[in-house]
Structure formats: structure tokens, C-alpha cells
C-alpha positions as CSV (number, residue, x, y, z in Angstrom):
1,X,-41.9,-15.8,20.7
2,X,-41.4,-16.9,17.1
3,X,-38.4,-16.0,14.9
4,X,-40.5,-14.1,12.4
5,X,-43.0,-12.2,14.5
6,X,-46.6,-11.6,13.7
7,X,-48.4,-8.5,14.8
8,X,-50.6,-9.4,17.2
9,X,-51.9,7.8,35.3
10,X,-52.5,9.6,37.5
11,X,-52.3,8.0,40.9
12,X,-50.9,4.6,39.5
13,X,-50.6,2.6,42.6
14,X,-50.9,-1.2,43.2
15,X,-53.0,-2.6,40.3
16,X,-52.4,0.5,38.3
17,X,-55.8,2.1,38.6
18,X,-56.9,3.5,35.3
19,X,-57.7,7.1,34.8
20,X,-60.5,8.2,32.5
21,X,-59.6,7.3,28.9
22,X,-59.8,10.0,26.1
23,X,-62.2,9.1,23.4
24,X,-61.9,11.6,20.7
25,X,-65.2,10.7,19.2
26,X,-67.0,10.9,22.5
27,X,-65.8,14.3,23.7
28,X,-68.2,16.2,21.6
29,X,-65.6,18.4,19.7
30,X,-67.5,20.5,17.0
31,X,-67.0,20.1,13.4
32,X,-67.0,23.5,11.8
33,X,-69.6,24.0,9.1
34,X,-68.3,24.4,5.6
35,X,-70.8,27.3,4.8
36,X,-73.1,29.7,6.4
37,X,-76.4,28.3,7.9
38,X,-78.6,31.5,7.4
39,X,-79.7,31.1,3.9
40,X,-78.8,32.8,0.6
41,X,-79.5,36.5,1.4
42,X,-76.4,37.3,3.4
43,X,-74.1,39.9,1.9
44,X,-70.5,39.0,0.5
45,X,-69.1,41.1,3.4
46,X,-71.1,39.1,5.9
47,X,-69.9,35.9,4.4
48,X,-66.3,37.0,4.5
49,X,-66.7,38.0,8.1
50,X,-68.2,34.6,9.0
51,X,-65.3,32.8,7.3
52,X,-62.8,34.9,9.2
53,X,-64.5,34.1,12.4
54,X,-64.6,30.4,11.7
55,X,-60.9,30.4,10.8
56,X,-60.1,32.2,14.1
57,X,-62.3,29.8,16.1
58,X,-60.7,26.8,14.4
59,X,-57.2,28.0,15.6
60,X,-58.2,28.2,19.2
61,X,-57.9,24.8,21.0
62,X,-59.5,23.8,24.2
63,X,-58.0,20.7,25.7
64,X,-59.3,18.7,28.5
65,X,-58.3,20.2,31.9
66,X,-55.0,19.0,33.3
67,X,-55.4,16.7,36.1
68,X,-51.8,17.1,37.4
69,X,-50.2,14.0,38.5
70,X,-47.9,12.4,41.0
71,X,-46.6,8.9,40.2
72,X,-47.0,6.1,42.7
73,X,-44.8,2.9,43.2
74,X,-46.3,-0.1,41.5
75,X,-46.4,-2.1,44.7
76,X,-44.6,-3.0,47.9
77,X,-40.9,-4.1,47.4
78,X,-39.6,-7.4,48.9
79,X,-37.7,-7.7,52.1
80,X,-33.9,-7.9,51.2
81,X,-33.3,-9.7,54.5
82,X,-35.9,-12.4,53.6
83,X,-34.3,-13.2,50.2
84,X,-33.2,-16.9,50.4
85,X,-29.9,-18.1,49.0
86,X,-29.9,-19.1,45.4
87,X,-30.9,-22.6,44.6
88,X,-28.8,-22.5,41.4
89,X,-25.4,-21.5,40.4
90,X,-23.4,-20.4,37.4
91,X,-19.9,-20.5,36.2
92,X,-20.5,-17.3,34.1
93,X,-21.9,-14.4,36.1
94,X,-24.6,-12.4,34.4
95,X,-23.1,-9.5,32.4
96,X,-25.3,-6.8,30.9
97,X,-24.2,-4.3,28.4
98,X,-26.0,-1.0,27.7
99,X,-26.2,0.8,24.4
100,X,-27.7,4.1,25.5
101,X,-27.1,7.7,24.2
102,X,-24.4,9.9,25.8
103,X,-23.8,11.7,22.5
104,X,-26.0,12.6,19.5
105,X,-29.6,13.9,19.2
106,X,-31.0,11.7,22.0
107,X,-28.1,12.3,24.5
108,X,-30.6,14.0,26.9
109,X,-32.2,10.5,27.4
110,X,-29.0,8.8,28.4
111,X,-28.7,10.0,32.1
112,X,-32.2,8.7,33.2
113,X,-31.9,5.5,31.2
114,X,-28.4,4.8,32.6
115,X,-29.5,5.7,36.1
116,X,-32.3,3.3,35.8
117,X,-30.1,0.4,34.8
118,X,-27.5,1.2,37.6
119,X,-30.3,1.3,40.2
120,X,-31.5,-2.1,39.3
121,X,-28.0,-3.5,39.3
122,X,-27.4,-2.1,42.8
123,X,-30.6,-3.6,44.2
124,X,-30.0,-6.9,42.6
125,X,-26.4,-7.2,43.9
126,X,-27.5,-5.9,47.4
127,X,-29.5,-9.1,47.8
128,X,-26.8,-11.5,46.5
129,X,-27.0,-11.1,42.7
130,X,-28.2,-13.8,40.2
131,X,-27.5,-17.4,40.8
132,X,-25.3,-16.7,43.7
133,X,-23.0,-14.1,41.9
134,X,-23.1,-10.4,41.5
135,X,-24.1,-9.2,38.1
136,X,-21.9,-6.7,36.1
137,X,-23.0,-3.9,33.8
138,X,-20.9,-2.4,31.0
139,X,-22.0,1.0,29.6
140,X,-21.3,2.0,26.0
141,X,-22.6,5.0,23.9
142,X,-25.1,4.5,21.1
143,X,-24.6,7.8,19.4
144,X,-27.3,8.4,16.7
145,X,-27.8,7.3,13.1
146,X,-25.3,10.0,11.8
147,X,-22.4,7.9,13.3
148,X,-21.1,4.4,13.5
149,X,-20.7,4.6,17.2
150,X,-23.5,2.0,17.9
151,X,-21.9,-0.7,15.7
152,X,-18.5,-0.1,17.4
153,X,-20.1,-0.2,20.9
154,X,-21.9,-3.4,20.1
155,X,-18.8,-5.1,18.8
156,X,-17.0,-4.2,22.0
157,X,-19.8,-5.4,24.2
158,X,-20.1,-8.8,22.3
159,X,-16.4,-9.3,22.7
160,X,-16.8,-9.0,26.4
161,X,-19.4,-11.8,26.5
162,X,-22.6,-10.0,27.5
163,X,-25.7,-12.0,27.7
164,X,-28.0,-9.1,26.9
165,X,-27.6,-5.5,25.8
166,X,-30.1,-2.9,27.1
167,X,-30.7,-0.4,24.2
168,X,-30.7,1.4,22.0
169,X,-33.0,4.3,22.8
170,X,-33.5,5.2,19.0
171,X,-35.4,2.9,16.8
172,X,-33.3,4.0,13.9
173,X,-30.1,3.0,15.8
174,X,-31.5,-0.3,16.9
175,X,-32.2,-1.2,13.3
176,X,-28.5,-0.8,12.5
177,X,-27.4,-3.3,15.2
178,X,-30.3,-5.7,15.9
179,X,-28.9,-8.2,13.4
180,X,-25.4,-8.1,15.0
181,X,-26.8,-8.6,18.5
182,X,-29.5,-11.2,18.0
183,X,-27.4,-13.1,15.5
184,X,-24.8,-13.6,18.2
185,X,-27.5,-15.3,20.4
186,X,-27.5,-12.2,22.7
187,X,-30.8,-10.5,23.9
188,X,-31.4,-7.0,22.7
189,X,-33.8,-5.3,25.3
190,X,-34.7,-1.7,24.5
191,X,-36.3,0.5,27.1
192,X,-37.3,3.2,24.6
193,X,-37.7,1.7,21.0
194,X,-41.2,2.5,19.8
195,X,-41.2,1.7,16.1
196,X,-43.9,-0.8,15.1
197,X,-41.5,-2.5,12.8
198,X,-39.9,-4.4,15.6
199,X,-43.0,-6.4,16.3
200,X,-42.4,-8.4,13.1
201,X,-38.6,-8.3,13.0
202,X,-36.8,-11.6,12.3
203,X,-34.8,-11.6,15.6
204,X,-34.5,-15.2,16.6
205,X,-36.9,-14.4,19.5
206,X,-34.2,-12.3,21.1
207,X,-35.5,-8.7,20.8
208,X,-37.7,-7.3,23.7
209,X,-38.8,-4.0,24.9
210,X,-40.5,-2.3,27.8
211,X,-41.7,0.7,25.8
212,X,-44.9,0.2,23.8
213,X,-45.2,0.4,20.0
214,X,-46.1,3.8,18.6
215,X,-49.4,2.2,17.6
216,X,-50.4,3.2,21.1
217,X,-48.6,6.5,21.5
218,X,-49.7,7.7,18.1
219,X,-53.4,6.7,18.6
220,X,-53.5,8.4,22.0
221,X,-51.8,11.6,20.9
222,X,-54.0,11.8,17.7
223,X,-57.2,11.3,19.7
224,X,-56.1,13.8,22.3
225,X,-55.4,16.5,19.7
226,X,-58.9,16.0,18.3
227,X,-60.4,16.1,21.7
228,X,-58.8,19.7,22.0
229,X,-61.1,20.7,19.2
230,X,-58.6,20.6,16.3
231,X,-59.9,19.8,12.8
232,X,-56.7,20.1,10.9
233,X,-53.2,19.0,11.8
234,X,-49.8,19.7,10.4
235,X,-46.7,17.7,11.2
236,X,-42.9,18.3,11.0
237,X,-41.4,14.8,11.0
238,X,-38.0,13.1,11.4
239,X,-37.6,10.8,8.4
240,X,-36.6,7.6,10.2
241,X,-38.2,4.5,11.5
242,X,-39.3,6.3,14.7
243,X,-40.7,9.4,13.0
244,X,-42.6,7.9,10.1
245,X,-44.0,5.2,12.5
246,X,-45.5,7.9,14.7
247,X,-46.5,10.0,11.7
248,X,-48.6,7.2,10.2
249,X,-50.4,6.3,13.5
250,X,-51.2,9.9,14.4
251,X,-52.5,10.5,10.9
252,X,-54.7,7.3,11.1
253,X,-56.1,8.4,14.5
254,X,-56.8,11.9,13.4
255,X,-58.6,10.8,10.3
256,X,-60.5,8.2,12.1
257,X,-61.8,11.0,14.4
258,X,-63.0,13.0,11.4
259,X,-60.0,15.3,11.1
260,X,-57.5,16.0,8.4
261,X,-53.7,16.1,8.2
262,X,-53.2,19.1,5.9
263,X,-49.4,19.2,5.8
264,X,-46.6,16.7,6.7
265,X,-43.1,17.8,6.0
266,X,-40.0,15.6,6.4
267,X,-36.4,16.2,7.5
268,X,-33.4,13.9,7.8
269,X,-31.2,13.2,10.9
270,X,-28.2,15.5,10.6
271,X,-30.2,18.4,9.0
272,X,-29.7,21.8,10.6
273,X,-32.1,23.9,8.5
274,X,-35.9,23.5,8.9
275,X,-37.3,26.8,7.4
276,X,-38.7,25.1,4.3
277,X,-40.5,22.5,6.3
278,X,-41.9,25.1,8.8
279,X,-43.0,27.4,6.0
280,X,-44.9,24.7,4.3
281,X,-46.7,23.5,7.5
282,X,-47.6,27.0,8.6
283,X,-48.9,27.9,5.1
284,X,-51.4,25.1,5.4
285,X,-52.9,26.9,8.5
286,X,-53.5,23.8,10.6
287,X,-55.3,24.1,14.0
288,X,-52.5,22.0,15.7
289,X,-48.9,21.2,14.8
290,X,-47.1,18.0,15.9
291,X,-43.3,18.1,15.9
292,X,-41.8,14.6,15.7
293,X,-38.2,14.9,16.3
294,X,-35.3,14.5,18.8
295,X,-33.4,17.7,19.9
296,X,-34.1,19.2,16.5
297,X,-37.1,20.8,18.3
298,X,-34.7,23.4,19.8
299,X,-34.4,24.9,16.2
300,X,-37.9,24.0,14.9
301,X,-39.9,25.7,17.7
302,X,-38.4,29.2,17.3
303,X,-39.2,29.2,13.6
304,X,-42.9,28.1,14.3
305,X,-43.4,30.8,17.0
306,X,-41.7,33.5,14.7
307,X,-44.4,32.6,12.2
308,X,-47.2,33.5,14.7
309,X,-47.9,29.8,15.8
310,X,-49.2,29.9,19.4
311,X,-47.5,27.6,21.8
312,X,-50.9,26.1,22.7
313,X,-51.1,24.6,19.1
314,X,-47.8,22.7,19.5
315,X,-47.7,19.0,20.4
316,X,-44.6,16.9,20.9
317,X,-43.7,13.2,21.3
318,X,-41.4,11.3,23.6
319,X,-38.4,12.0,21.4
320,X,-38.6,15.8,22.2
321,X,-40.8,16.2,25.3
322,X,-38.0,17.4,27.5
323,X,-36.8,20.4,29.6
324,X,-36.1,23.4,27.4
325,X,-35.6,25.9,30.3
326,X,-32.1,26.5,29.2
327,X,-32.6,26.4,25.5
328,X,-35.7,28.7,24.8
329,X,-36.8,32.0,26.1
330,X,-39.1,31.8,29.1
331,X,-42.7,31.2,28.1
332,X,-41.9,30.1,24.6
333,X,-43.5,26.7,25.1
334,X,-46.1,27.6,27.9
335,X,-49.3,25.6,27.1
336,X,-47.6,23.2,24.6
337,X,-48.1,19.6,25.3
338,X,-46.3,16.2,24.6
339,X,-46.6,12.5,25.3
340,X,-44.1,10.1,26.9
341,X,-44.8,6.4,27.2
342,X,-44.8,5.1,30.8
343,X,-46.2,6.1,34.2
344,X,-45.1,9.3,36.0
345,X,-42.1,8.7,38.2
346,X,-42.9,8.4,41.9
347,X,-41.1,10.4,44.5
348,X,-39.6,7.2,45.9
349,X,-38.3,6.3,42.6
350,X,-36.9,9.7,41.9
351,X,-35.1,9.6,45.2
352,X,-33.5,6.2,44.5
353,X,-32.4,7.4,41.1
354,X,-30.8,10.4,42.6
355,X,-28.9,8.2,44.9
356,X,-27.0,6.8,41.9
357,X,-26.9,10.0,39.8
358,X,-27.3,13.2,42.0
359,X,-27.2,15.4,38.9
360,X,-30.3,13.8,37.3
361,X,-33.1,16.1,36.3
362,X,-35.1,14.0,33.8
363,X,-36.9,10.8,34.4
364,X,-37.9,9.7,30.9
365,X,-37.5,6.0,30.3
366,X,-35.7,5.5,33.7
367,X,-38.5,3.1,34.8
368,X,-38.4,1.2,31.5
369,X,-34.6,0.8,31.9
370,X,-34.8,-0.3,35.5
371,X,-37.5,-2.9,34.5
372,X,-35.3,-4.2,31.6
373,X,-32.4,-5.1,33.8
374,X,-34.7,-6.5,36.7
375,X,-36.5,-8.7,34.1
376,X,-33.3,-10.0,32.6
377,X,-32.0,-10.9,36.0
378,X,-35.3,-12.7,37.0
379,X,-35.3,-14.5,33.5
380,X,-31.7,-15.7,34.3
381,X,-32.8,-17.0,37.7
382,X,-35.9,-18.7,36.3
383,X,-33.7,-20.3,33.5
384,X,-30.9,-21.3,35.9
385,X,-28.6,-19.9,33.3
386,X,-26.9,-16.7,32.0
387,X,-27.1,-17.9,28.4
388,X,-29.1,-15.3,26.3
389,X,-31.3,-17.7,24.5
390,X,-32.2,-19.5,27.7
391,X,-33.1,-16.2,29.3
392,X,-35.1,-15.1,26.5
393,X,-37.2,-18.3,26.8
394,X,-38.3,-17.1,30.3
395,X,-39.0,-13.4,29.8
396,X,-42.7,-14.0,28.8
397,X,-43.3,-16.2,31.8
398,X,-41.8,-13.9,34.5
399,X,-43.9,-11.1,33.2
400,X,-47.2,-13.1,32.9
401,X,-49.4,-15.2,35.0
402,X,-48.2,-15.8,38.6
403,X,-47.8,-14.0,42.0
404,X,-47.5,-10.3,41.7
405,X,-44.2,-8.8,42.7
406,X,-42.6,-5.4,42.0
407,X,-38.8,-5.7,42.4
408,X,-36.0,-8.2,42.2
409,X,-36.0,-9.1,46.0
410,X,-39.7,-9.7,46.1
411,X,-39.8,-11.7,42.9
412,X,-36.8,-13.8,43.4
413,X,-37.9,-14.8,46.9
414,X,-41.0,-16.2,45.2
415,X,-39.0,-17.9,42.4
416,X,-36.5,-19.5,44.8
417,X,-39.5,-20.7,46.8
418,X,-40.8,-22.6,43.7
419,X,-43.5,-20.1,42.8
420,X,-44.5,-18.4,39.5
421,X,-44.1,-14.7,39.3
422,X,-45.8,-11.8,37.5
423,X,-43.5,-8.8,37.5
424,X,-45.0,-5.3,37.3
425,X,-42.5,-2.4,37.5
426,X,-42.1,1.3,37.3
427,X,-42.9,1.4,33.5
428,X,-46.3,-0.1,34.1
429,X,-48.2,-3.4,34.2
430,X,-45.7,-5.5,32.1
431,X,-47.0,-8.5,30.3
432,X,-45.1,-9.5,27.2
433,X,-46.7,-11.2,24.2
434,X,-44.8,-13.7,21.9
435,X,-43.5,-10.8,19.9
436,X,-41.6,-9.3,22.9
437,X,-43.9,-6.3,23.1
438,X,-45.8,-5.1,26.3
439,X,-49.4,-5.8,25.7
440,X,-50.6,-2.7,27.7
441,X,-49.0,0.5,28.8
442,X,-49.5,4.0,30.0
443,X,-48.9,7.1,27.9
444,X,-48.3,10.3,30.0
445,X,-49.5,13.6,28.7
446,X,-47.3,16.6,29.8
447,X,-48.0,20.3,29.6
448,X,-45.3,22.9,29.5
449,X,-45.1,25.6,32.2
450,X,-43.8,29.2,31.8
451,X,-40.3,27.9,32.3
452,X,-40.5,25.6,29.4
453,X,-40.5,22.5,31.6
454,X,-43.0,19.7,30.9
455,X,-45.3,19.0,33.9
456,X,-47.5,15.9,34.3
457,X,-51.0,16.7,33.0
458,X,-52.9,13.4,32.7
459,X,-52.3,9.7,32.0
460,X,-54.0,7.5,29.5
461,X,-53.8,3.7,29.3
462,X,-54.3,1.4,26.4
463,X,-53.8,-2.1,25.1
464,X,-52.0,-3.4,22.1
């Protein structure tokens, strides 16, 4: 990793078998004719009727059939009883901080992310910790970009001598603190940042993430919308690094597939009124509407449906594909769809997460958070040190070529035996490039049921 970086499913079991990829240009969606094909003798009334028919047809989407989906474990876990004693030692036990949202517009993501980190710490300490000592985790709130909570939390964590900070979830929040964290020689490891900007960030080689850049999520969502038969797309977009990054990549994908983005209306974090944006997008009469937001979707969706937009025309992203069963009237989102990076959570993983947080109902980015802590611990073992820079120098190697392993116990057994490891986790087949980005990932597509709860529909994989 260089200081100034250059851009470089269903049934996911061992080896992460791929599901059929969506190729928008290959699914045969029809381009609607711009005029009648029957010659010049049709009456004006006939032409008007044909135009109305075409408009109606264009608004009806027919997406690929749901495949359902149950996640599978990435592979067999190691035997805790077989883990050998550490061959190294440290005077400074590994301490990891978290900067994850418990308040603000992404607060719903906090519980699964925090549970993922706590589960990883428990499993690591159950087999003796890192370099012979238990590791410690310190949780702090990230808030959102309308507050200065993240800066205060980072200052507190740095004062406690953490080697790494897991977070933030929001790309916008991370941009406000990445300089403080990496400038202090501490690793910033986000489980959910997806802005493409971080690929080329001047971070001293200390910024890493288990979530893929929105180059992938945007490309897959744009192609998927086109595969549903849409020709025109409207967007309501959060005006920050996350929102504009997704917007540009969805737009490029739609246009590459022969479609057109006919409206793209922005709003800012902290806004509470969205009528003007909704009115402008609806007036453009798009076939599909993408809402790129965080919990602002709770206010935006009712405005859209009140304007006659059918829920099947709505598409969401990872920032707002969540459970709205308590927020919206039953059936409001039935048929709407959204994307979340990562594999579908397996039943075993859900059960383990519930063991550390029995109230957990959402699994978004839990796998990415679990993997972040596990990788940090393995990097410390490989480095023989809990120094942030020394650990960062090992993150690419513990995720790259070597013997496959799927948890701390299995991987550290190989490491302590003198072997090389290739960790794959619950977030997918992790292999980092020199930019700290995963080089391939899964994007899950979810479809809302009648209770406004997103259900796994299909899984697509892609490389970056």
C-alpha cells in the first residue's frame, strides 16, 4: 500500500460459489420505439393512444425472478483446543477502538456492526488472545456529519492508545476524522465505507475497509435496474461523499446499458423536507426511482407513494435498505428492492451474533465488522507487534496467498506453525490490494415483503 493510492450469493459456501451474474445488456430488455411503426396513415387519435400505451408499458417493471437465499458459512472454523500457544509476546496488549453509529441517521447500523466486533473479540480471547494477551475493545459513537461527535470520539480513543479504530460506517464521517486517525499512526478500518474517494486517499497506508467501493454496488444496481426493463431512471440523492459516489456510478451503468437518468435531485444531511426533490423527480416520469439516503427514506418514501409511484419502481442502497415494519404502513414497500454489499448472513452466524446481542434484528455489515477485527488480530500476530504501522504492513499478506482459513482460531494455528494464511470471512472472499480495498465482493439484492422487511432475493459478485 502506498501513501498516495492509485486506483487500481446465494448459497455462498466454501469457495463462495458464484450465482449467475446480471448482465444488463444480455438480458434482452426492450428499448421502446420513439414513434409508431405502422406508417404515416394512422390517425392522431391512434397515435395518442399508442403513446399512452407506451408510457404505461414503460412504467411497468419486470425484474429477474427472486432466487431467495440463505447464507452459508465461508468454511470450517478452527479447533479452539488445537490452537498452539503464542510464539511471540507483547508488552502492549492489542486495543481496538470502534467508531460506529449509536446516534444519527445511520444509528440502525450500529447494533449489527458492534455485535460483529464483539463476537470477534470473544472468539479471539477464548483461544488466548493475540501474542499471549487478551485483546480489548472500546466502543465510541460516530454520530453523523451534522455533529462533531466523531471527532470527540476519535480524540478519546487515541488518548487511550488504541492500535486501530474500526469505523466509521458513514463515508462522510470518515472523511472528517481519517486525517486524525492515520496521522497518529493508527489504522482506520471501516466495515462500511463505500465512497470511491478512499481508494486514492493520502492515508500513510493506514486506511482499510472490508466493504467494496461503490464502483461495484453502483454498477450492479444500475445494471439490475436496466435488466428490470427500465429505460429512464430518477434519483433522490444525499449530497455527501457516499451519495454522490453512488449516484455517479449508477448513472454511468444506466447510460452504458442504453438508459437515461432523467432527474437527479439532491438534499443535505440534516434536511427534513423533501417535497421539492420528490416533485421534480416524479414530474420527469421515470420508470424507476433510486433513493440514495440514510434514514431520510422514512420521510421520502411516503411522499413518493402519495404521488402515485408504485413501490415496485423503488430501489434502495445499503444506507437505507433496512426494516421499515415499524415506520411505514404495511405494504408500502412491497416489491421495492435494495442492495447491500456482502454475503447473506448464515444461520450459524446469526445465532452467534444473537449470543452477544439477543435484541439484534438486522445483520447489515455485521460480517464486515467481524472480519475487520479478526484481520487486525491476525495482522498483529503476523507482525509480532501491536503497533499500528507494523500491523498495517501485514494486512495484505494475511488476506492474500496462503492456506485458506475462516476464523481466528484456524488462521492463528497456521501462523504459529510457520505457515502463510489466506483469510476469507463472513463478508466474502477477502483479498486486499495495495490500496486497502477488497478486490472482489458480493452485492446482495433484497426485495421487500408485505411487512416492509427486506428479504434476500439474489446475490451478485464482481471484481474491482
